PDB file of N, CA, C and O in Angstrom:
ATOM      1  N   MET A   1       2.064   2.934   0.566  1.00  0.00           N
ATOM      2  CA  MET A   1       1.230   1.961   1.219  1.00  0.00           C
ATOM      3  C   MET A   1      -0.078   1.857   0.441  1.00  0.00           C
ATOM      4  O   MET A   1      -0.783   2.847   0.247  1.00  0.00           O
ATOM      5  N   LYS A   2      -0.387   0.645   0.002  1.00  0.00           N
ATOM      6  CA  LYS A   2      -1.626   0.477  -0.752  1.00  0.00           C
ATOM      7  C   LYS A   2      -2.804   0.329   0.203  1.00  0.00           C
ATOM      8  O   LYS A   2      -2.661  -0.279   1.264  1.00  0.00           O
ATOM      9  N   PRO A   3      -3.965   0.872  -0.152  1.00  0.00           N
ATOM     10  CA  PRO A   3      -5.125   0.803   0.730  1.00  0.00           C
ATOM     11  C   PRO A   3      -5.657  -0.620   0.860  1.00  0.00           C
ATOM     12  O   PRO A   3      -5.506  -1.443  -0.043  1.00  0.00           O
ATOM     13  N   SER A   4      -6.269  -0.884   1.979  1.00  0.00           N
ATOM     14  CA  SER A   4      -6.856  -2.201   2.210  1.00  0.00           C
ATOM     15  C   SER A   4      -8.105  -2.367   1.359  1.00  0.00           C
ATOM     16  O   SER A   4      -8.734  -1.393   0.944  1.00  0.00           O
ATOM     17  N   SER A   5      -8.444  -3.613   1.112  1.00  0.00           N
ATOM     18  CA  SER A   5      -9.615  -3.878   0.282  1.00  0.00           C
ATOM     19  C   SER A   5     -10.896  -3.700   1.093  1.00  0.00           C
ATOM     20  O   SER A   5     -10.876  -3.675   2.324  1.00  0.00           O
ATOM     21  N   ALA A   6     -11.989  -3.581   0.385  1.00  0.00           N
ATOM     22  CA  ALA A   6     -13.292  -3.428   1.039  1.00  0.00           C
ATOM     23  C   ALA A   6     -13.650  -4.684   1.824  1.00  0.00           C
ATOM     24  O   ALA A   6     -14.326  -4.605   2.849  1.00  0.00           O
ATOM     25  N   ALA A   7     -13.204  -5.835   1.351  1.00  0.00           N
ATOM     26  CA  ALA A   7     -13.499  -7.091   2.048  1.00  0.00           C
ATOM     27  C   ALA A   7     -12.840  -7.111   3.430  1.00  0.00           C
ATOM     28  O   ALA A   7     -13.408  -7.637   4.388  1.00  0.00           O
ATOM     29  N   THR A   8     -11.650  -6.540   3.524  1.00  0.00           N
ATOM     30  CA  THR A   8     -10.968  -6.469   4.817  1.00  0.00           C
ATOM     31  C   THR A   8     -11.768  -5.625   5.798  1.00  0.00           C
ATOM     32  O   THR A   8     -11.915  -5.992   6.963  1.00  0.00           O
ATOM     33  N   TYR A   9     -12.285  -4.492   5.325  1.00  0.00           N
ATOM     34  CA  TYR A   9     -13.071  -3.631   6.200  1.00  0.00           C
ATOM     35  C   TYR A   9     -14.398  -4.274   6.583  1.00  0.00           C
ATOM     36  O   TYR A   9     -14.866  -4.088   7.707  1.00  0.00           O
ATOM     37  N   VAL A  10     -15.000  -5.011   5.696  1.00  0.00           N
ATOM     38  CA  VAL A  10     -16.267  -5.686   6.007  1.00  0.00           C
ATOM     39  C   VAL A  10     -16.034  -6.784   7.039  1.00  0.00           C
ATOM     40  O   VAL A  10     -16.812  -6.925   7.983  1.00  0.00           O
ATOM     41  N   ARG A  11     -14.955  -7.570   6.861  1.00  0.00           N
ATOM     42  CA  ARG A  11     -14.637  -8.610   7.844  1.00  0.00           C
ATOM     43  C   ARG A  11     -14.318  -7.994   9.207  1.00  0.00           C
ATOM     44  O   ARG A  11     -14.708  -8.529  10.244  1.00  0.00           O
ATOM     45  N   THR A  12     -13.621  -6.889   9.194  1.00  0.00           N
ATOM     46  CA  THR A  12     -13.307  -6.205  10.448  1.00  0.00           C
ATOM     47  C   THR A  12     -14.572  -5.710  11.125  1.00  0.00           C
ATOM     48  O   THR A  12     -14.734  -5.858  12.336  1.00  0.00           O
ATOM     49  N   TRP A  13     -15.466  -5.123  10.346  1.00  0.00           N
ATOM     50  CA  TRP A  13     -16.732  -4.633  10.889  1.00  0.00           C
ATOM     51  C   TRP A  13     -17.545  -5.771  11.488  1.00  0.00           C
ATOM     52  O   TRP A  13     -18.107  -5.630  12.574  1.00  0.00           O
ATOM     53  N   ILE A  14     -17.610  -6.899  10.783  1.00  0.00           N
ATOM     54  CA  ILE A  14     -18.350  -8.059  11.280  1.00  0.00           C
ATOM     55  C   ILE A  14     -17.698  -8.587  12.558  1.00  0.00           C
ATOM     56  O   ILE A  14     -18.393  -8.964  13.501  1.00  0.00           O
ATOM     57  N   GLY A  15     -16.380  -8.614  12.588  1.00  0.00           N
ATOM     58  CA  GLY A  15     -15.672  -9.050  13.788  1.00  0.00           C
ATOM     59  C   GLY A  15     -15.929  -8.138  14.976  1.00  0.00           C
ATOM     60  O   GLY A  15     -16.141  -8.608  16.094  1.00  0.00           O
ATOM     61  N   LEU A  16     -15.910  -6.832  14.733  1.00  0.00           N
ATOM     62  CA  LEU A  16     -16.200  -5.883  15.814  1.00  0.00           C
ATOM     63  C   LEU A  16     -17.639  -6.009  16.299  1.00  0.00           C
ATOM     64  O   LEU A  16     -17.903  -5.893  17.496  1.00  0.00           O
ATOM     65  N   LEU A  17     -18.568  -6.244  15.383  1.00  0.00           N
ATOM     66  CA  LEU A  17     -19.961  -6.465  15.797  1.00  0.00           C
ATOM     67  C   LEU A  17     -20.097  -7.749  16.607  1.00  0.00           C
ATOM     68  O   LEU A  17     -20.868  -7.803  17.565  1.00  0.00           O
ATOM     69  N   GLY A  18     -19.349  -8.782  16.224  1.00  0.00           N
ATOM     70  CA  GLY A  18     -19.363 -10.025  16.994  1.00  0.00           C
ATOM     71  C   GLY A  18     -18.819  -9.824  18.401  1.00  0.00           C
ATOM     72  O   GLY A  18     -19.364 -10.358  19.368  1.00  0.00           O
ATOM     73  N   LEU A  19     -17.742  -9.052  18.511  1.00  0.00           N
ATOM     74  CA  LEU A  19     -17.188  -8.764  19.836  1.00  0.00           C
ATOM     75  C   LEU A  19     -18.137  -7.890  20.662  1.00  0.00           C
ATOM     76  O   LEU A  19     -18.215  -8.031  21.882  1.00  0.00           O
ATOM     77  N   LEU A  20     -18.852  -6.990  19.991  1.00  0.00           N
ATOM     78  CA  LEU A  20     -19.857  -6.188  20.684  1.00  0.00           C
ATOM     79  C   LEU A  20     -20.972  -7.077  21.231  1.00  0.00           C
ATOM     80  O   LEU A  20     -21.419  -6.897  22.364  1.00  0.00           O
ATOM     81  N   ALA A  21     -21.416  -8.033  20.424  1.00  0.00           N
ATOM     82  CA  ALA A  21     -22.449  -8.964  20.881  1.00  0.00           C
ATOM     83  C   ALA A  21     -21.937  -9.807  22.049  1.00  0.00           C
ATOM     84  O   ALA A  21     -22.679 -10.100  22.987  1.00  0.00           O
ATOM     85  N   LEU A  22     -20.661 -10.195  21.983  1.00  0.00           N
ATOM     86  CA  LEU A  22     -20.068 -10.960  23.076  1.00  0.00           C
ATOM     87  C   LEU A  22     -19.990 -10.131  24.356  1.00  0.00           C
ATOM     88  O   LEU A  22     -20.217 -10.652  25.448  1.00  0.00           O
ATOM     89  N   THR A  23     -19.676  -8.864  24.228  1.00  0.00           N
ATOM     90  CA  THR A  23     -19.647  -7.975  25.389  1.00  0.00           C
ATOM     91  C   THR A  23     -21.037  -7.834  26.001  1.00  0.00           C
ATOM     92  O   THR A  23     -21.196  -7.906  27.219  1.00  0.00           O
ATOM     93  N   CYS A  24     -22.036  -7.634  25.154  1.00  0.00           N
ATOM     94  CA  CYS A  24     -23.413  -7.507  25.662  1.00  0.00           C
ATOM     95  C   CYS A  24     -23.889  -8.807  26.295  1.00  0.00           C
ATOM     96  O   CYS A  24     -24.572  -8.786  27.319  1.00  0.00           O
ATOM     97  N   ALA A  25     -23.534  -9.928  25.698  1.00  0.00           N
ATOM     98  CA  ALA A  25     -23.956 -11.223  26.244  1.00  0.00           C
ATOM     99  C   ALA A  25     -23.281 -11.510  27.580  1.00  0.00           C
ATOM    100  O   ALA A  25     -23.881 -12.117  28.468  1.00  0.00           O
ATOM    101  N   SER A  26     -22.040 -11.073  27.719  1.00  0.00           N
ATOM    102  CA  SER A  26     -21.334 -11.347  28.974  1.00  0.00           C
ATOM    103  C   SER A  26     -21.922 -10.566  30.145  1.00  0.00           C
ATOM    104  O   SER A  26     -21.697 -10.924  31.302  1.00  0.00           O
ATOM    105  N   ALA A  27     -22.659  -9.520  29.863  1.00  0.00           N
ATOM    106  CA  ALA A  27     -23.295  -8.768  30.943  1.00  0.00           C
ATOM    107  C   ALA A  27     -24.404  -9.568  31.617  1.00  0.00           C
ATOM    108  O   ALA A  27     -24.769  -9.283  32.758  1.00  0.00           O
ATOM    109  N   PHE A  28     -24.935 -10.554  30.929  1.00  0.00           N
ATOM    110  CA  PHE A  28     -26.024 -11.354  31.469  1.00  0.00           C
ATOM    111  C   PHE A  28     -25.554 -12.666  32.080  1.00  0.00           C
ATOM    112  O   PHE A  28     -26.366 -13.432  32.598  1.00  0.00           O
ATOM    113  N   VAL A  29     -24.253 -12.932  32.026  1.00  0.00           N
ATOM    114  CA  VAL A  29     -23.695 -14.156  32.602  1.00  0.00           C
ATOM    115  C   VAL A  29     -23.090 -13.811  33.960  1.00  0.00           C
ATOM    116  O   VAL A  29     -22.179 -12.986  34.034  1.00  0.00           O
ATOM    117  N   PRO A  30     -23.576 -14.420  35.025  1.00  0.00           N
ATOM    118  CA  PRO A  30     -23.033 -14.090  36.351  1.00  0.00           C
ATOM    119  C   PRO A  30     -21.670 -14.754  36.568  1.00  0.00           C
ATOM    120  O   PRO A  30     -21.590 -15.949  36.853  1.00  0.00           O
ATOM    121  N   MET A  31     -20.611 -13.970  36.431  1.00  0.00           N
ATOM    122  CA  MET A  31     -19.257 -14.497  36.617  1.00  0.00           C
ATOM    123  C   MET A  31     -18.537 -13.826  37.781  1.00  0.00           C
ATOM    124  O   MET A  31     -17.365 -14.110  38.029  1.00  0.00           O
ATOM    125  N   GLY A  32     -19.215 -12.951  38.488  1.00  0.00           N
ATOM    126  CA  GLY A  32     -18.588 -12.270  39.605  1.00  0.00           C
ATOM    127  C   GLY A  32     -17.544 -11.273  39.128  1.00  0.00           C
ATOM    128  O   GLY A  32     -17.787 -10.505  38.197  1.00  0.00           O
ATOM    129  N   ARG A  33     -16.383 -11.288  39.769  1.00  0.00           N
ATOM    130  CA  ARG A  33     -15.313 -10.354  39.400  1.00  0.00           C
ATOM    131  C   ARG A  33     -14.675 -10.694  38.054  1.00  0.00           C
ATOM    132  O   ARG A  33     -14.047  -9.842  37.425  1.00  0.00           O
ATOM    133  N   LEU A  34     -14.837 -11.921  37.628  1.00  0.00           N
ATOM    134  CA  LEU A  34     -14.268 -12.328  36.345  1.00  0.00           C
ATOM    135  C   LEU A  34     -14.947 -11.622  35.178  1.00  0.00           C
ATOM    136  O   LEU A  34     -14.364 -11.502  34.101  1.00  0.00           O
ATOM    137  N   ASN A  35     -16.167 -11.157  35.383  1.00  0.00           N
ATOM    138  CA  ASN A  35     -16.904 -10.445  34.340  1.00  0.00           C
ATOM    139  C   ASN A  35     -16.156  -9.194  33.887  1.00  0.00           C
ATOM    140  O   ASN A  35     -16.103  -8.898  32.693  1.00  0.00           O
ATOM    141  N   THR A  36     -15.581  -8.465  34.832  1.00  0.00           N
ATOM    142  CA  THR A  36     -14.812  -7.262  34.494  1.00  0.00           C
ATOM    143  C   THR A  36     -13.570  -7.624  33.695  1.00  0.00           C
ATOM    144  O   THR A  36     -13.231  -6.945  32.727  1.00  0.00           O
ATOM    145  N   VAL A  37     -12.901  -8.679  34.094  1.00  0.00           N
ATOM    146  CA  VAL A  37     -11.691  -9.108  33.391  1.00  0.00           C
ATOM    147  C   VAL A  37     -12.018  -9.508  31.949  1.00  0.00           C
ATOM    148  O   VAL A  37     -11.296  -9.142  31.021  1.00  0.00           O
ATOM    149  N   VAL A  38     -13.089 -10.246  31.770  1.00  0.00           N
ATOM    150  CA  VAL A  38     -13.497 -10.671  30.427  1.00  0.00           C
ATOM    151  C   VAL A  38     -13.849  -9.465  29.561  1.00  0.00           C
ATOM    152  O   VAL A  38     -13.448  -9.399  28.399  1.00  0.00           O
ATOM    153  N   ASN A  39     -14.595  -8.512  30.116  1.00  0.00           N
ATOM    154  CA  ASN A  39     -14.992  -7.344  29.342  1.00  0.00           C
ATOM    155  C   ASN A  39     -13.803  -6.452  28.989  1.00  0.00           C
ATOM    156  O   ASN A  39     -13.762  -5.883  27.898  1.00  0.00           O
ATOM    157  N   VAL A  40     -12.846  -6.325  29.892  1.00  0.00           N
ATOM    158  CA  VAL A  40     -11.648  -5.539  29.578  1.00  0.00           C
ATOM    159  C   VAL A  40     -10.820  -6.246  28.505  1.00  0.00           C
ATOM    160  O   VAL A  40     -10.250  -5.587  27.635  1.00  0.00           O
ATOM    161  N   ALA A  41     -10.747  -7.567  28.556  1.00  0.00           N
ATOM    162  CA  ALA A  41     -10.021  -8.310  27.523  1.00  0.00           C
ATOM    163  C   ALA A  41     -10.681  -8.155  26.151  1.00  0.00           C
ATOM    164  O   ALA A  41      -9.995  -8.002  25.141  1.00  0.00           O
ATOM    165  N   ILE A  42     -12.004  -8.196  26.124  1.00  0.00           N
ATOM    166  CA  ILE A  42     -12.720  -7.994  24.864  1.00  0.00           C
ATOM    167  C   ILE A  42     -12.498  -6.576  24.341  1.00  0.00           C
ATOM    168  O   ILE A  42     -12.312  -6.377  23.141  1.00  0.00           O
ATOM    169  N   ALA A  43     -12.517  -5.593  25.238  1.00  0.00           N
ATOM    170  CA  ALA A  43     -12.282  -4.206  24.833  1.00  0.00           C
ATOM    171  C   ALA A  43     -10.863  -4.027  24.297  1.00  0.00           C
ATOM    172  O   ALA A  43     -10.656  -3.294  23.330  1.00  0.00           O
ATOM    173  N   ALA A  44      -9.894  -4.684  24.912  1.00  0.00           N
ATOM    174  CA  ALA A  44      -8.516  -4.604  24.424  1.00  0.00           C
ATOM    175  C   ALA A  44      -8.391  -5.236  23.041  1.00  0.00           C
ATOM    176  O   ALA A  44      -7.673  -4.718  22.185  1.00  0.00           O
ATOM    177  N   LEU A  45      -9.077  -6.337  22.821  1.00  0.00           N
ATOM    178  CA  LEU A  45      -9.055  -6.979  21.509  1.00  0.00           C
ATOM    179  C   LEU A  45      -9.683  -6.078  20.447  1.00  0.00           C
ATOM    180  O   LEU A  45      -9.173  -5.975  19.331  1.00  0.00           O
ATOM    181  N   LYS A  46     -10.792  -5.427  20.799  1.00  0.00           N
ATOM    182  CA  LYS A  46     -11.419  -4.492  19.853  1.00  0.00           C
ATOM    183  C   LYS A  46     -10.491  -3.320  19.551  1.00  0.00           C
ATOM    184  O   LYS A  46     -10.406  -2.877  18.406  1.00  0.00           O
ATOM    185  N   ALA A  47      -9.801  -2.820  20.558  1.00  0.00           N
ATOM    186  CA  ALA A  47      -8.860  -1.715  20.346  1.00  0.00           C
ATOM    187  C   ALA A  47      -7.708  -2.146  19.443  1.00  0.00           C
ATOM    188  O   ALA A  47      -7.283  -1.379  18.579  1.00  0.00           O
ATOM    189  N   LEU A  48      -7.202  -3.354  19.630  1.00  0.00           N
ATOM    190  CA  LEU A  48      -6.123  -3.845  18.768  1.00  0.00           C
ATOM    191  C   LEU A  48      -6.580  -3.986  17.319  1.00  0.00           C
ATOM    192  O   LEU A  48      -5.828  -3.679  16.394  1.00  0.00           O
ATOM    193  N   ILE A  49      -7.803  -4.447  17.127  1.00  0.00           N
ATOM    194  CA  ILE A  49      -8.335  -4.565  15.770  1.00  0.00           C
ATOM    195  C   ILE A  49      -8.409  -3.195  15.109  1.00  0.00           C
ATOM    196  O   ILE A  49      -8.027  -3.037  13.950  1.00  0.00           O
ATOM    197  N   VAL A  50      -8.898  -2.213  15.843  1.00  0.00           N
ATOM    198  CA  VAL A  50      -8.989  -0.856  15.287  1.00  0.00           C
ATOM    199  C   VAL A  50      -7.608  -0.304  14.967  1.00  0.00           C
ATOM    200  O   VAL A  50      -7.406   0.304  13.915  1.00  0.00           O
ATOM    201  N   VAL A  51      -6.660  -0.514  15.870  1.00  0.00           N
ATOM    202  CA  VAL A  51      -5.302   0.006  15.657  1.00  0.00           C
ATOM    203  C   VAL A  51      -4.652  -0.622  14.433  1.00  0.00           C
ATOM    204  O   VAL A  51      -4.055   0.081  13.618  1.00  0.00           O
ATOM    205  N   PHE A  52      -4.762  -1.929  14.299  1.00  0.00           N
ATOM    206  CA  PHE A  52      -4.060  -2.593  13.207  1.00  0.00           C
ATOM    207  C   PHE A  52      -4.762  -2.478  11.862  1.00  0.00           C
ATOM    208  O   PHE A  52      -4.098  -2.404  10.829  1.00  0.00           O
ATOM    209  N   VAL A  53      -6.098  -2.462  11.852  1.00  0.00           N
ATOM    210  CA  VAL A  53      -6.809  -2.442  10.574  1.00  0.00           C
ATOM    211  C   VAL A  53      -7.097  -1.016  10.117  1.00  0.00           C
ATOM    212  O   VAL A  53      -6.757  -0.648   8.993  1.00  0.00           O
ATOM    213  N   PHE A  54      -7.715  -0.220  10.966  1.00  0.00           N
ATOM    214  CA  PHE A  54      -8.135   1.104  10.535  1.00  0.00           C
ATOM    215  C   PHE A  54      -7.013   2.140  10.579  1.00  0.00           C
ATOM    216  O   PHE A  54      -6.967   3.043   9.744  1.00  0.00           O
ATOM    217  N   MET A  55      -6.113   2.010  11.545  1.00  0.00           N
ATOM    218  CA  MET A  55      -5.018   2.973  11.643  1.00  0.00           C
ATOM    219  C   MET A  55      -3.771   2.515  10.885  1.00  0.00           C
ATOM    220  O   MET A  55      -2.792   3.256  10.798  1.00  0.00           O
ATOM    221  N   HIS A  56      -3.802   1.301  10.336  1.00  0.00           N
ATOM    222  CA  HIS A  56      -2.721   0.753   9.513  1.00  0.00           C
ATOM    223  C   HIS A  56      -1.382   0.756  10.241  1.00  0.00           C
ATOM    224  O   HIS A  56      -0.343   0.977   9.618  1.00  0.00           O
ATOM    225  N   LEU A  57      -1.389   0.520  11.528  1.00  0.00           N
ATOM    226  CA  LEU A  57      -0.160   0.544  12.308  1.00  0.00           C
ATOM    227  C   LEU A  57       0.766  -0.603  11.930  1.00  0.00           C
ATOM    228  O   LEU A  57       1.985  -0.480  12.052  1.00  0.00           O
ATOM    229  N   ARG A  58       0.214  -1.693  11.482  1.00  0.00           N
ATOM    230  CA  ARG A  58       1.009  -2.861  11.119  1.00  0.00           C
ATOM    231  C   ARG A  58       1.977  -2.547   9.980  1.00  0.00           C
ATOM    232  O   ARG A  58       3.076  -3.101   9.928  1.00  0.00           O
ATOM    233  N   LYS A  59       1.575  -1.664   9.072  1.00  0.00           N
ATOM    234  CA  LYS A  59       2.385  -1.375   7.886  1.00  0.00           C
ATOM    235  C   LYS A  59       3.154  -0.060   8.007  1.00  0.00           C
ATOM    236  O   LYS A  59       3.751   0.392   7.030  1.00  0.00           O
ATOM    237  N   ASP A  60       3.150   0.558   9.185  1.00  0.00           N
ATOM    238  CA  ASP A  60       3.748   1.879   9.316  1.00  0.00           C
ATOM    239  C   ASP A  60       5.203   1.830   9.753  1.00  0.00           C
ATOM    240  O   ASP A  60       5.742   0.767  10.060  1.00  0.00           O
ATOM    241  N   ARG A  61       5.831   3.008   9.776  1.00  0.00           N
ATOM    242  CA  ARG A  61       7.241   3.140  10.141  1.00  0.00           C
ATOM    243  C   ARG A  61       7.452   2.881  11.629  1.00  0.00           C
ATOM    244  O   ARG A  61       6.514   2.982  12.420  1.00  0.00           O
ATOM    245  N   PRO A  62       8.680   2.548  12.008  1.00  0.00           N
ATOM    246  CA  PRO A  62       8.971   2.305  13.427  1.00  0.00           C
ATOM    247  C   PRO A  62       8.756   3.526  14.318  1.00  0.00           C
ATOM    248  O   PRO A  62       8.471   3.371  15.506  1.00  0.00           O
ATOM    249  N   THR A  63       8.885   4.730  13.774  1.00  0.00           N
ATOM    250  CA  THR A  63       8.654   5.912  14.603  1.00  0.00           C
ATOM    251  C   THR A  63       7.184   6.023  15.004  1.00  0.00           C
ATOM    252  O   THR A  63       6.870   6.496  16.096  1.00  0.00           O
ATOM    253  N   VAL A  64       6.302   5.595  14.135  1.00  0.00           N
ATOM    254  CA  VAL A  64       4.874   5.601  14.472  1.00  0.00           C
ATOM    255  C   VAL A  64       4.599   4.550  15.537  1.00  0.00           C
ATOM    256  O   VAL A  64       3.797   4.770  16.445  1.00  0.00           O
ATOM    257  N   TRP A  65       5.268   3.403  15.421  1.00  0.00           N
ATOM    258  CA  TRP A  65       5.146   2.370  16.453  1.00  0.00           C
ATOM    259  C   TRP A  65       5.624   2.914  17.798  1.00  0.00           C
ATOM    260  O   TRP A  65       5.005   2.663  18.833  1.00  0.00           O
ATOM    261  N   LEU A  66       6.728   3.659  17.776  1.00  0.00           N
ATOM    262  CA  LEU A  66       7.265   4.234  19.004  1.00  0.00           C
ATOM    263  C   LEU A  66       6.276   5.211  19.631  1.00  0.00           C
ATOM    264  O   LEU A  66       6.105   5.228  20.850  1.00  0.00           O
ATOM    265  N   ALA A  67       5.630   6.017  18.808  1.00  0.00           N
ATOM    266  CA  ALA A  67       4.622   6.956  19.316  1.00  0.00           C
ATOM    267  C   ALA A  67       3.431   6.203  19.910  1.00  0.00           C
ATOM    268  O   ALA A  67       2.891   6.612  20.938  1.00  0.00           O
ATOM    269  N   ALA A  68       3.025   5.122  19.277  1.00  0.00           N
ATOM    270  CA  ALA A  68       1.902   4.335  19.805  1.00  0.00           C
ATOM    271  C   ALA A  68       2.268   3.682  21.134  1.00  0.00           C
ATOM    272  O   ALA A  68       1.452   3.640  22.055  1.00  0.00           O
ATOM    273  N   ILE A  69       3.477   3.181  21.232  1.00  0.00           N
ATOM    274  CA  ILE A  69       3.927   2.559  22.485  1.00  0.00           C
ATOM    275  C   ILE A  69       4.040   3.615  23.586  1.00  0.00           C
ATOM    276  O   ILE A  69       3.696   3.357  24.739  1.00  0.00           O
ATOM    277  N   ALA A  70       4.522   4.803  23.224  1.00  0.00           N
ATOM    278  CA  ALA A  70       4.616   5.883  24.216  1.00  0.00           C
ATOM    279  C   ALA A  70       3.223   6.282  24.706  1.00  0.00           C
ATOM    280  O   ALA A  70       3.045   6.560  25.892  1.00  0.00           O
ATOM    281  N   GLY A  71       2.247   6.313  23.821  1.00  0.00           N
ATOM    282  CA  GLY A  71       0.875   6.608  24.223  1.00  0.00           C
ATOM    283  C   GLY A  71       0.317   5.556  25.167  1.00  0.00           C
ATOM    284  O   GLY A  71      -0.354   5.890  26.144  1.00  0.00           O
ATOM    285  N   LEU A  72       0.590   4.287  24.883  1.00  0.00           N
ATOM    286  CA  LEU A  72       0.135   3.227  25.782  1.00  0.00           C
ATOM    287  C   LEU A  72       0.843   3.292  27.129  1.00  0.00           C
ATOM    288  O   LEU A  72       0.231   3.046  28.168  1.00  0.00           O
ATOM    289  N   ALA A  73       2.132   3.621  27.111  1.00  0.00           N
ATOM    290  CA  ALA A  73       2.870   3.757  28.368  1.00  0.00           C
ATOM    291  C   ALA A  73       2.301   4.898  29.202  1.00  0.00           C
ATOM    292  O   ALA A  73       2.145   4.765  30.416  1.00  0.00           O
ATOM    293  N   TRP A  74       1.997   5.994  28.566  1.00  0.00           N
ATOM    294  CA  TRP A  74       1.428   7.139  29.273  1.00  0.00           C
ATOM    295  C   TRP A  74       0.052   6.786  29.846  1.00  0.00           C
ATOM    296  O   TRP A  74      -0.254   7.136  30.985  1.00  0.00           O
ATOM    297  N   LEU A  75      -0.768   6.101  29.066  1.00  0.00           N
ATOM    298  CA  LEU A  75      -2.087   5.691  29.542  1.00  0.00           C
ATOM    299  C   LEU A  75      -1.970   4.743  30.726  1.00  0.00           C
ATOM    300  O   LEU A  75      -2.704   4.878  31.705  1.00  0.00           O
ATOM    301  N   SER A  76      -1.055   3.786  30.646  1.00  0.00           N
ATOM    302  CA  SER A  76      -0.894   2.846  31.757  1.00  0.00           C
ATOM    303  C   SER A  76      -0.375   3.561  33.004  1.00  0.00           C
ATOM    304  O   SER A  76      -0.751   3.206  34.121  1.00  0.00           O
ATOM    305  N   LEU A  77       0.478   4.555  32.826  1.00  0.00           N
ATOM    306  CA  LEU A  77       0.957   5.335  33.961  1.00  0.00           C
ATOM    307  C   LEU A  77      -0.197   6.095  34.624  1.00  0.00           C
ATOM    308  O   LEU A  77      -0.319   6.093  35.849  1.00  0.00           O
ATOM    309  N   LEU A  78      -1.028   6.733  33.831  1.00  0.00           N
ATOM    310  CA  LEU A  78      -2.161   7.471  34.385  1.00  0.00           C
ATOM    311  C   LEU A  78      -3.155   6.554  35.090  1.00  0.00           C
ATOM    312  O   LEU A  78      -3.638   6.877  36.175  1.00  0.00           O
ATOM    313  N   VAL A  79      -3.458   5.420  34.483  1.00  0.00           N
ATOM    314  CA  VAL A  79      -4.387   4.480  35.105  1.00  0.00           C
ATOM    315  C   VAL A  79      -3.774   3.913  36.383  1.00  0.00           C
ATOM    316  O   VAL A  79      -4.456   3.799  37.401  1.00  0.00           O
ATOM    317  N   GLY A  80      -2.501   3.562  36.332  1.00  0.00           N
ATOM    318  CA  GLY A  80      -1.838   3.014  37.512  1.00  0.00           C
ATOM    319  C   GLY A  80      -1.798   3.997  38.668  1.00  0.00           C
ATOM    320  O   GLY A  80      -2.041   3.622  39.815  1.00  0.00           O
ATOM    321  N   MET A  81      -1.490   5.257  38.371  1.00  0.00           N
ATOM    322  CA  MET A  81      -1.441   6.251  39.445  1.00  0.00           C
ATOM    323  C   MET A  81      -2.843   6.548  39.996  1.00  0.00           C
ATOM    324  O   MET A  81      -3.002   6.761  41.198  1.00  0.00           O
ATOM    325  N   SER A  82      -3.840   6.562  39.136  1.00  0.00           N
ATOM    326  CA  SER A  82      -5.215   6.764  39.612  1.00  0.00           C
ATOM    327  C   SER A  82      -5.659   5.596  40.490  1.00  0.00           C
ATOM    328  O   SER A  82      -6.304   5.791  41.520  1.00  0.00           O
ATOM    329  N   LEU A  83      -5.307   4.385  40.073  1.00  0.00           N
ATOM    330  CA  LEU A  83      -5.654   3.212  40.871  1.00  0.00           C
ATOM    331  C   LEU A  83      -4.924   3.229  42.204  1.00  0.00           C
ATOM    332  O   LEU A  83      -5.514   2.888  43.229  1.00  0.00           O
ATOM    333  N   ALA A  84      -3.664   3.615  42.213  1.00  0.00           N
ATOM    334  CA  ALA A  84      -2.911   3.700  43.464  1.00  0.00           C
ATOM    335  C   ALA A  84      -3.530   4.738  44.394  1.00  0.00           C
ATOM    336  O   ALA A  84      -3.638   4.502  45.598  1.00  0.00           O
ATOM    337  N   ASP A  85      -3.931   5.868  43.858  1.00  0.00           N
ATOM    338  CA  ASP A  85      -4.581   6.897  44.674  1.00  0.00           C
ATOM    339  C   ASP A  85      -5.880   6.376  45.263  1.00  0.00           C
ATOM    340  O   ASP A  85      -6.180   6.625  46.431  1.00  0.00           O
ATOM    341  N   TYR A  86      -6.639   5.666  44.472  1.00  0.00           N
ATOM    342  CA  TYR A  86      -7.914   5.127  44.945  1.00  0.00           C
ATOM    343  C   TYR A  86      -7.693   4.091  46.043  1.00  0.00           C
ATOM    344  O   TYR A  86      -8.428   4.064  47.030  1.00  0.00           O
ATOM    345  N   LEU A  87      -6.683   3.241  45.874  1.00  0.00           N
ATOM    346  CA  LEU A  87      -6.459   2.155  46.832  1.00  0.00           C
ATOM    347  C   LEU A  87      -5.888   2.622  48.161  1.00  0.00           C
ATOM    348  O   LEU A  87      -6.154   1.993  49.185  1.00  0.00           O
ATOM    349  N   ILE A  88      -5.112   3.702  48.184  1.00  0.00           N
ATOM    350  CA  ILE A  88      -4.496   4.118  49.441  1.00  0.00           C
ATOM    351  C   ILE A  88      -5.336   5.102  50.235  1.00  0.00           C
ATOM    352  O   ILE A  88      -4.996   5.420  51.374  1.00  0.00           O
ATOM    353  N   ARG A  89      -6.409   5.584  49.665  1.00  0.00           N
ATOM    354  CA  ARG A  89      -7.273   6.511  50.406  1.00  0.00           C
ATOM    355  C   ARG A  89      -8.008   5.759  51.502  1.00  0.00           C
ATOM    356  O   ARG A  89      -8.409   4.609  51.329  1.00  0.00           O
ATOM    357  N   SER A  90      -8.177   6.430  52.630  1.00  0.00           N
ATOM    358  CA  SER A  90      -8.945   5.808  53.714  1.00  0.00           C
ATOM    359  C   SER A  90     -10.423   5.914  53.400  1.00  0.00           C
ATOM    360  O   SER A  90     -10.886   6.899  52.825  1.00  0.00           O
ATOM    361  N   ARG A  91     -11.131   4.914  53.774  1.00  0.00           N
ATOM    362  CA  ARG A  91     -12.561   4.896  53.450  1.00  0.00           C
ATOM    363  C   ARG A  91     -13.381   5.207  54.638  1.00  0.00           C
ATOM    364  O   ARG A  91     -14.608   5.237  54.550  1.00  0.00           O
TER     365      ARG A  91
END
């Protein structure tokens, strides 16, 4: 696997800084509950950029893809169970 060029990393860095600015700007826009959805979507996009550019997952073997998918499945299971516990507790 050949290493990515410096221009790719600079564009990625600029893109991540742009998304960071968008996240900070969205904190000042009153959108109600939609604000959380927008910020989580921006965070997911930043995570995908890091995974594909810095971790080189796009060019890796299928077993590495399987490990990444298993990690996401485990994370979603933990978040889902924590959310279920929070929602069913009496207040």
